[in-house]
Backbone bond lengths (Angstrom), bond angles and torsions (degrees), N, CA, C in turn:
res aa  C-N    CA-C-N  psi(-1)  N-CA   C-N-CA  omega(-1)  CA-C   N-CA-C  phi
1 M - - - 1.474 - - 1.520 109.35 -
2 R 1.311 114.58 127.00 1.450 119.50 -179.24 1.513 112.79 -121.14
3 D 1.315 117.33 -10.75 1.469 122.77 -179.30 1.531 108.11 -134.69
4 F 1.326 116.04 114.43 1.468 120.49 -178.52 1.514 109.26 -169.41
5 V 1.322 115.82 174.26 1.482 122.39 171.68 1.519 106.71 -123.66
6 A 1.319 116.94 119.69 1.461 122.19 172.77 1.534 105.99 -83.84
7 I 1.328 116.67 135.74 1.459 120.08 -174.71 1.542 109.65 -136.51
8 D 1.304 114.10 147.02 1.466 120.52 176.88 1.517 109.03 -143.85
9 V 1.329 116.65 141.16 1.461 121.63 174.34 1.526 109.73 -125.18
10 E 1.298 115.47 151.75 1.472 122.62 171.50 1.527 106.94 -118.24
11 T 1.335 116.04 147.84 1.463 120.62 179.67 1.503 111.14 -116.09
12 A 1.342 115.08 155.16 1.445 121.66 -177.45 1.536 112.07 -86.71
13 N 1.307 116.15 -22.35 1.463 121.10 -175.84 1.535 108.88 -153.69
14 Y 1.290 117.58 -167.71 1.472 121.27 -177.27 1.526 114.44 -77.00
15 E 1.305 118.06 -6.05 1.475 121.52 179.28 1.538 108.90 -82.07
16 R 1.303 115.75 131.80 1.482 120.64 179.27 1.530 111.42 -61.51
17 T 1.301 117.89 -24.31 1.459 121.84 -177.63 1.548 112.20 -81.66
18 S 1.310 117.73 -2.06 1.468 120.42 -173.40 1.535 114.27 -91.54
19 I 1.326 116.39 37.96 1.462 119.58 178.40 1.523 109.15 -56.57
20 C 1.344 115.90 127.02 1.465 119.93 179.13 1.526 111.61 -117.09
21 S 1.344 118.10 -7.40 1.464 120.01 171.23 1.525 108.48 -159.17
22 I 1.327 113.49 150.11 1.449 122.25 178.38 1.519 108.74 -133.06
23 G 1.322 115.09 130.63 1.464 120.65 173.97 1.500 108.63 -124.77
24 A 1.332 117.27 142.39 1.468 120.54 -179.09 1.527 108.87 -145.85
25 V 1.305 115.23 147.76 1.462 122.92 179.98 1.523 108.37 -131.27
26 K 1.312 116.35 121.02 1.465 120.78 -179.05 1.537 108.71 -93.67
27 V 1.349 114.29 133.22 1.471 122.28 179.23 1.513 108.15 -121.63
28 R 1.301 115.60 127.71 1.477 123.05 175.79 1.516 108.62 -128.89
29 N 1.337 116.13 131.03 1.453 121.34 179.46 1.530 112.20 52.52
30 G 1.327 115.97 38.17 1.458 120.92 177.54 1.513 115.82 75.62
31 E 1.342 117.23 9.49 1.464 122.07 -179.16 1.534 109.98 -122.39
32 I 1.324 116.49 140.10 1.444 121.33 173.78 1.516 108.03 -71.81
33 V 1.349 116.75 122.22 1.466 119.96 -175.60 1.521 114.10 -116.61
34 D 1.337 117.74 -15.74 1.461 118.70 -178.63 1.523 109.53 -165.66
35 T 1.331 115.11 157.08 1.459 120.33 176.49 1.531 109.92 -134.13
36 F 1.325 114.76 159.90 1.452 121.58 178.07 1.527 106.98 -141.21
37 Y 1.345 116.33 136.24 1.459 120.58 173.76 1.518 108.32 -147.58
38 E 1.327 116.01 136.40 1.449 119.40 174.70 1.510 110.69 -154.75
39 L 1.311 116.33 140.44 1.436 121.57 169.68 1.525 108.17 -76.84
40 V 1.325 117.35 147.51 1.466 123.02 -175.05 1.543 108.47 -129.48
41 K 1.322 114.91 139.19 1.458 120.37 172.74 1.530 107.82 -72.52
42 P 1.333 119.20 114.78 1.458 120.05 -173.58 1.525 114.28 -74.42
43 E 1.306 114.80 160.25 1.485 123.23 174.79 1.521 108.47 -133.17
44 P 1.311 119.24 113.68 1.466 128.00 0.29 1.539 110.85 -73.91
45 E 1.300 113.76 154.41 1.454 119.95 -172.29 1.538 111.18 -92.21
46 Y 1.312 114.88 76.87 1.461 120.94 170.38 1.537 106.52 -147.16
47 Y 1.307 115.08 153.60 1.455 120.73 -177.15 1.528 110.57 -115.26
48 V 1.302 115.80 133.51 1.451 121.41 172.68 1.519 106.47 -85.86
49 R 1.311 116.24 126.75 1.456 121.61 -174.85 1.535 112.84 -52.34
50 R 1.335 116.29 -41.09 1.469 120.12 -179.67 1.528 110.95 -57.73
51 F 1.319 117.63 -43.32 1.466 121.62 -179.46 1.533 109.60 -63.48
52 S 1.335 116.14 -50.20 1.458 121.35 -175.03 1.532 111.74 -68.39
53 E 1.319 117.25 -43.80 1.451 120.12 -172.43 1.524 112.36 -87.65
54 Q 1.323 117.63 -35.01 1.461 119.07 -172.22 1.526 114.89 -107.87
55 I 1.321 116.97 -19.35 1.472 117.98 -174.95 1.534 111.18 -107.91
56 H 1.326 118.02 -72.33 1.472 118.39 -170.33 1.513 115.59 -111.06
57 G 1.301 120.17 -12.90 1.456 120.94 176.63 1.521 115.64 74.46
58 I 1.323 117.53 17.47 1.467 121.42 178.08 1.528 107.48 -100.07
59 F 1.325 115.94 129.40 1.454 122.42 -177.80 1.536 110.04 -118.81
60 R 1.349 115.74 166.88 1.454 121.24 179.29 1.536 112.14 -50.07
61 E 1.332 116.63 -45.09 1.473 119.02 -177.13 1.520 112.01 -63.67
62 N 1.341 118.14 -21.50 1.465 120.24 177.92 1.518 112.61 -75.15
63 T 1.335 117.10 -26.75 1.467 120.49 -174.64 1.525 114.63 -114.97
64 E 1.315 118.30 -1.36 1.461 119.26 -173.58 1.534 112.74 -60.89
65 N 1.319 119.39 -26.92 1.455 122.39 177.73 1.524 112.61 -105.52
66 S 1.316 116.42 11.31 1.463 121.25 -179.51 1.520 111.64 -81.70
67 R 1.313 115.28 162.94 1.465 121.58 176.74 1.526 109.02 -77.40
68 T 1.326 115.81 156.38 1.465 120.68 174.36 1.542 110.01 -79.19
69 F 1.333 115.34 166.34 1.440 121.04 -176.20 1.533 113.25 -54.33
70 D 1.327 117.25 -43.76 1.465 119.78 -177.90 1.514 112.33 -58.71
71 A 1.317 117.46 -40.95 1.483 121.35 178.42 1.517 110.75 -68.80
72 V 1.307 117.70 -43.09 1.461 121.17 -179.42 1.525 109.51 -65.71
73 W 1.333 118.03 -44.01 1.467 120.56 -177.06 1.518 111.78 -65.60
74 R 1.329 117.21 -30.57 1.485 118.50 176.39 1.538 110.69 -59.79
75 D 1.330 117.23 -29.62 1.468 120.48 175.98 1.537 111.80 -82.86
76 I 1.317 116.59 -35.84 1.484 119.71 -177.44 1.528 110.74 -72.16
77 H 1.322 117.52 -43.30 1.470 120.03 -172.60 1.536 113.40 -52.07
78 P 1.337 121.24 -50.56 1.457 118.72 177.80 1.541 112.60 -67.06
79 W 1.326 115.97 -31.06 1.466 121.25 179.21 1.535 111.52 -63.47
80 L 1.338 116.13 -28.17 1.459 120.64 -179.55 1.544 111.64 -68.04
81 E 1.324 116.89 -23.63 1.459 123.08 177.98 1.530 113.94 54.39
82 G 1.333 118.02 29.33 1.440 120.38 179.01 1.525 113.73 72.59
83 L 1.313 117.82 11.74 1.468 121.75 179.87 1.530 110.00 -74.04
84 P 1.328 117.13 152.78 1.461 119.43 173.56 1.549 110.05 -64.98
85 L 1.308 115.83 151.27 1.461 121.17 177.70 1.529 109.39 -101.86
86 V 1.306 115.03 149.46 1.467 122.19 179.37 1.519 107.73 -134.16
87 A 1.324 116.79 135.15 1.476 121.01 176.48 1.527 107.82 -140.27
88 H 1.306 115.17 155.98 1.463 120.10 172.85 1.523 106.33 -92.70
89 N 1.318 116.72 105.90 1.460 126.08 -168.61 1.518 109.20 76.98
90 K 1.299 114.88 63.93 1.465 122.82 -176.08 1.530 112.27 -57.46
91 A 1.328 118.23 -26.90 1.466 120.52 -179.15 1.521 110.10 -57.31
92 F 1.325 116.72 -38.38 1.451 120.45 179.14 1.522 111.24 -73.72
93 D 1.325 117.31 -55.96 1.462 120.65 -174.95 1.531 112.09 -64.63
94 E 1.307 116.84 -45.77 1.473 119.88 179.02 1.538 109.46 -64.32
95 G 1.334 116.51 -41.05 1.462 120.10 178.73 1.516 112.22 -60.19
96 C 1.327 116.90 -41.86 1.473 121.31 178.72 1.519 110.65 -67.04
97 I 1.316 118.25 -44.15 1.454 121.39 -179.86 1.544 110.78 -63.44
98 K 1.318 116.07 -42.41 1.474 120.09 176.97 1.521 111.48 -63.74
99 A 1.328 117.04 -42.99 1.454 121.99 -179.61 1.526 110.59 -61.72
100 C 1.327 116.99 -40.77 1.462 120.66 178.95 1.529 110.68 -68.09
101 H 1.309 117.11 -37.91 1.469 118.73 174.57 1.519 110.90 -58.60
102 R 1.324 116.36 -42.14 1.472 120.08 179.68 1.537 109.99 -65.66
103 V 1.324 118.83 -48.08 1.447 120.46 -174.39 1.517 112.04 -65.51
104 Y 1.310 117.37 -30.38 1.475 121.42 178.01 1.532 111.85 -95.66
105 Q 1.311 116.50 9.51 1.453 123.80 177.31 1.544 112.20 52.71
106 M 1.334 113.37 46.61 1.460 120.99 178.06 1.541 108.02 -105.24
107 D 1.325 115.85 145.10 1.459 119.61 174.11 1.507 108.21 -69.75
108 Y 1.327 116.80 134.21 1.470 121.30 179.25 1.521 107.80 -98.09
109 P 1.352 116.14 112.23 1.460 117.54 174.85 1.521 108.37 -66.52
110 D 1.290 118.39 146.67 1.453 119.18 178.58 1.516 109.36 -77.52
111 Y 1.329 114.23 79.78 1.476 119.57 177.37 1.523 109.44 -61.75
112 Q 1.310 116.03 136.71 1.460 119.80 171.42 1.528 105.07 -74.59
113 F 1.331 118.08 125.08 1.457 122.39 -170.46 1.518 109.73 -129.03
114 F 1.335 117.46 125.72 1.446 122.50 178.72 1.517 110.32 -115.35
115 C 1.325 116.42 164.61 1.472 120.25 -173.75 1.528 110.81 -131.01
116 T 1.337 116.67 118.91 1.444 120.17 178.63 1.536 112.08 -73.99
117 Y 1.330 117.10 -21.63 1.464 120.29 173.79 1.529 108.81 -63.26
118 V 1.323 116.51 -48.65 1.460 121.47 178.66 1.531 110.88 -64.80
119 M 1.340 115.35 -43.18 1.477 119.20 178.36 1.522 110.53 -58.80
120 S 1.340 116.39 -41.16 1.477 121.91 -179.25 1.526 109.84 -64.04
121 R 1.339 116.93 -44.52 1.456 120.91 -179.85 1.517 111.84 -61.62
122 K 1.337 116.61 -34.95 1.448 120.53 179.52 1.537 113.13 -77.21
123 S 1.330 116.75 -25.71 1.465 120.53 -172.86 1.519 114.53 -102.64
124 I 1.354 117.61 -25.15 1.462 121.03 -173.25 1.526 109.05 -118.29
125 P 1.322 118.45 121.94 1.474 119.12 179.25 1.526 112.02 -63.11
126 R 1.295 116.88 139.87 1.469 122.79 -179.05 1.541 110.71 -55.53
127 R 1.307 118.01 -41.12 1.474 120.61 -177.67 1.526 111.19 -65.37
128 A 1.319 117.52 -21.97 1.465 120.26 -179.64 1.525 111.61 -84.67
129 I 1.311 117.52 -18.07 1.455 119.54 -170.26 1.525 114.16 -126.80
130 G 1.314 117.82 -36.76 1.454 121.21 178.39 1.513 114.29 84.74
131 S 1.323 117.44 -43.74 1.452 122.87 -178.81 1.528 108.72 -142.50
132 Y 1.310 116.12 149.45 1.460 120.58 177.98 1.513 112.31 -108.07
133 S 1.338 115.89 24.43 1.467 119.62 176.83 1.540 108.57 -66.22
134 L 1.296 114.89 157.15 1.473 120.82 -176.59 1.523 111.77 -54.48
135 P 1.340 120.30 -51.77 1.469 118.54 -178.37 1.534 113.36 -64.11
136 V 1.317 116.92 -35.65 1.479 119.90 -178.84 1.525 110.44 -68.71
137 V 1.344 116.92 -43.07 1.468 119.37 178.40 1.523 110.79 -64.49
138 C 1.321 116.65 -42.11 1.475 119.92 176.41 1.519 110.53 -58.14
139 E 1.319 117.48 -47.71 1.452 120.31 -179.40 1.525 110.78 -61.03
140 Y 1.322 117.32 -45.34 1.468 122.20 -179.81 1.528 110.75 -58.52
141 L 1.331 116.52 -39.30 1.478 120.63 -177.11 1.526 112.39 -87.05
142 G 1.348 117.26 0.50 1.473 120.30 179.47 1.523 112.99 75.76
143 I 1.316 116.24 26.80 1.466 121.52 179.92 1.523 109.23 -95.04
144 E 1.311 117.15 124.54 1.445 120.66 176.35 1.523 110.09 -64.94
145 F 1.336 116.11 129.50 1.457 119.91 -174.17 1.535 109.71 -149.74
146 S 1.336 115.59 135.73 1.455 120.28 173.60 1.517 109.05 -153.69
147 D 1.307 115.42 170.16 1.478 122.97 177.06 1.509 111.99 65.24
148 H 1.338 115.85 46.00 1.467 121.32 178.46 1.524 110.32 -56.41
149 H 1.315 116.58 139.39 1.469 127.21 -177.32 1.519 112.98 76.70
150 N 1.325 116.81 15.64 1.454 121.25 161.86 1.521 102.66 -97.85
151 A 1.307 118.20 125.30 1.458 120.64 -170.40 1.533 114.60 -58.89
152 L 1.329 118.77 -35.85 1.457 119.06 -179.83 1.524 112.71 -72.44
153 P 1.344 120.82 -49.95 1.456 118.20 176.06 1.539 112.69 -61.22
154 D 1.331 118.28 -33.84 1.459 120.22 176.96 1.527 110.82 -65.19
155 A 1.334 117.22 -41.96 1.461 120.15 176.29 1.528 111.58 -64.23
156 L 1.322 116.36 -38.61 1.472 121.40 178.45 1.537 110.19 -64.30
157 G 1.329 116.29 -45.43 1.471 119.87 176.89 1.518 110.92 -59.75
158 C 1.311 116.17 -43.92 1.471 122.06 178.62 1.540 110.09 -60.08
159 A 1.313 117.05 -45.81 1.466 120.61 -179.88 1.550 110.30 -59.46
160 K 1.297 116.18 -44.41 1.472 121.13 -178.54 1.527 111.73 -67.59
161 I 1.338 117.26 -36.81 1.475 120.86 174.42 1.527 109.08 -61.97
162 C 1.334 116.64 -47.69 1.445 120.58 -177.91 1.534 110.86 -59.05
163 L 1.321 115.67 -44.38 1.475 120.12 178.62 1.512 111.26 -63.22
164 A 1.329 117.44 -43.59 1.464 122.10 -178.16 1.550 111.20 -65.55
165 L 1.321 115.96 -40.07 1.475 118.64 -176.40 1.523 112.26 -83.61
166 S 1.337 117.35 -11.54 1.468 120.99 179.73 1.511 113.09 -91.88
167 K 1.330 117.04 -2.22 1.471 119.94 -178.84 1.492 112.07 -69.91
């Protein structure tokens, strides 16, 4: 794969519709050409302390003046240019994006969606890696990675994994 958008979302609580940040990395001809990041006002708008304090560090005060998913996605959709989407554990990210489309009564285009978690499991023996988490796969592949659970660095790590495993 040489043309795609790697995408990652973070949620404020256990509801799939509670996206509070979106990060995306556009890849054209095997090169990273653009990035997108935005905080999102979640729906429902409450934060589970574990998510805010232990996972992503996003709190209510960070998103209280942010746009809702429907407004943010209106900007992202044309930016995607019809490219396939890639996520590390696509079941989560795709599920959240679909859930938000439903809650905001938006038509969900059938995005072609690939998963670097699945790609990693097919390409890297379990005994060689132990875990297929995003940071572990990046480390195994020699990809510089930090700030796990920040949507943009996670999308960047995902993009680099996809490029490395597509060679």
